[in-house]
N, C-alpha and C positions, 0 to 999 in steps of 0.2 A: 298690357297691364296685366300681370296675374296676384289676385288677394295671397297675401303672407299668411294673414290669420284672419279666422272667423271672429272678429269682434263681438259679433253678435248671438256668437253659439258658445264665450267664453265663459264661466262664471266670475272670474276675478274682472275679467274686460265689460264684463254687463253691471258690476256693483259701481266700477270704478265711474263708469258712461253714466250710469244712475246718479251718481254725485253731482258731475259739471255739469249737468240736466237741469235738476233740480238749482243747484245755485244760478246758474241759468237763467230759469224760471221764474228765479226773485229777483233775479235783475230786469229781467223782460216784465214780468209781469208788475213791478215796484211802483209803475205812471209815472217813473223819475225822468225818464229820456223816451223825447217823442218815437214811434214806432218804426219811421221813417229812417231816423238816426240809427236805430238800433239794427234796422236790416240790414243798411249802407254801410255800416262798420263791420258787421260780422262779414259778409260780403267781400271789403275791400282784404281784412287781414287773412279771409283764406285766399285772393287770390296771390296776398304776396308770401302765401307760402307755400304755395300750390300744391294743396289739398281737393285734389277736384271734386269731391265727394262733398264736403262744404261749398264749392264755388257753386254745384250745382244746385244742392237744395235751398241757397240764399238766392242765389240768383232768378231762381223759379217761384219761392215763396215773394221776392220782391212783384216780380208780373200779376202772379195769382191776386196779390194785396190790389194790383189796379196803379200800381208806381209806373212812371211814364217810364217809355220803353229807352230814350234817350237817358233818362236819371242812372235806369241797369249798365247801359252799353258804356256807358261815361266815367264809371265810374273807375275805374284801373286808370285816367287821365282827368282824375278831378282836377287836377293843377290849373289845367288848360280846358276849363268848359265852363262855362255861364250857368249851368240849370241846378249847380246846388248853393245853398244858401250860407252867412258867414257861418251860424253856430253849425253848421255841417260840414262846413271845409276846415272848421277848427277841430272837430270830432274825427273826424280821416285825418289829420295831421297827425292827432296824438295816436291814432290808431296803426297808424306808419309806423313812426316812432316807437309805439312800444312792441309793435310786433317784430321790426327791425335792432332789437336791444344790440344784439353782435357788432351789428354797421355800425351803431353809434355810440360809441366810448361813453361812458355816461350815462346812458341810456338816452330818455325822453328831457329835450332839453329845454330848459328855466322860459325862454322866448314862447316853445311851443305852448307851454306850461298856462302860464301868464294868459296869453290867446285863447284858450279854448278856456280860464276863469274870468275871460268878460262875461263868455255864453253861459256857464255854469255854474249852479253855483256847488257848495262842498256835496252837497248828497249825490248830486249829478256827475260829479265830478269822480265822486266815490262810483257812482254805476258805473260810468265809462271806463274807468279802470277795471272792475269785476269784469268786466263785458268783455272788453281787451283780453284779461290771463283770460276768462274760460272757454272764446273763440282760440288763441294760439293752442290753446292742450290737447283741443278736439280736433283741430286739424293736425297737430304732433301723431294723436292716434292714429288718423288716417293718412298720412302722408306714409310714418311708417312701416306700416300694414298694407297700405296698396289698397285703400279702399278707394273702388273706382267710379268716377261719378257719372251721371248720364240717364239712370233709372229713375231718379224719387219722382216722387208723384205731389204736389203741393197738399198740406195734411197728416202725411204716411207717420209722420211720429208724434202724431199729438193734434 
């Protein structure tokens, strides 16, 4: 894979990425969602989008934070795994449906949203929605420009 564009060397891309990062950190640091849920959602959306750069970051950050290896390894098949809570499953389902909007005519189905609302209040759902939207934007930057995964070191970006 060859990098098409140096996102980190571009003035405009740098400004855009800084904005995405600032918005992401507002959600992450809000305390509205458990850290494990945040990281699992970020990893799952990145996997779906085929973003090697972000998948590398989020899988390594989970491992570095002490997350159980089984949970990291089973995120892609969370429906068939017993290691996730019902709340995490609801968040992962919203993440998948919100990431696959083009595949799910009409977006996130009402039953998926209703299930998530059993586990998260309105502010938490707002945080989850923003988080999913922002990781999708990051993934698209990475995929469109061919950013490779594999070289990330935990803590490298903050």
